N, C-alpha and C positions, 0 to 999 in steps of 0.2 A: 282895114277899113274901120272908120270911126262910126260908132252907133249914132243914129239920129236922136237917141235918148240920153246921150252922154251929158247934156247940159240941162236936164230936167231940174228945176229948182226944188229945194227941200227947205221947209221952214226950219228956223234955227232950233226950235224946241221939239221937233219931230224926230222920232227914232224909227228908222226903217228896219223892220224885222226880217223881211224877205222881199226879193224882187226878181223878176225875170222878164226878158223880152219874149213876146209870143205873137200870135195872130188872134185877132178877135173878129170873127166873121172873115172878111177879106182885108182887114186893116191891121197893119203892124202896130203893136201896142207895148207899153211897159206896164206890167202888173206889179202892184206893191201891196204889202201888208205893213201897217204902221201903227205907232202909238203916239198920241199927243195929248197932253194935259189930262191923263186918266181915261182917255178914250182910245179904243182899238178899232181899226176899220181897215178897209181895203180900197184900192183905187185902180181903175183902168185908165191909163194915160195915153191919149192920142196926140200925135203931132198934128197941129192945125193944118199943115199943108196937105195932110191925107184926108181931111174931112171938111173941105171948104163948103160943101152944099148941105151938110147935115145940121138940122136944128137941134136945140137942146132937148126937145121932146123926143126926137128920133133917137138921139144918143141914150136918153133915159130908157126908152122902150127896148133898145138893143141890149142894154145891161140887164134889164128886168127879165129878158128872155133867156139869160144865161143860167146854166145849172149851178153856178157858184153864188148867184144872188139868192139871199134868204127872203122868203115871202114876208111881206110887210116891213121890210127894211126901208129906211129913208134913203133918199139919194140926194146928194148935193153935186153941183157942177161948178167948177172953178176954172176960169180961163186966165192964162198968163200969156206973156209974149212968146208965142211958139207952141204952147201946149194947152190941152183941155183935160182936166182931171174930173173923172166921174167917180165920186166917193160913195161907198155903200157898206152894208153889213156893220153898222156901228154897234159897239158894245162898251158899256161903262165898266171900268175895271175897279 
């Protein structure tokens, strides 16, 4: 069986440090740790088909309630064709 996350896009200059498929609340997700342009961060990636009714604010609140979210971390949300990336825990290297 092919993973629904097999075609998640990766920016050319991004290095994926670690990733795994998991569940976040009731949603299947791809979790990634990555480095890009001297910044390290984490992403929870949702398939758009799994979250058709969730707003960006709801997604942000879901991630903020997670134990892996560091208090006061910024969150960015990036939508692509098929996937929504919720990025957080940014560190300058």
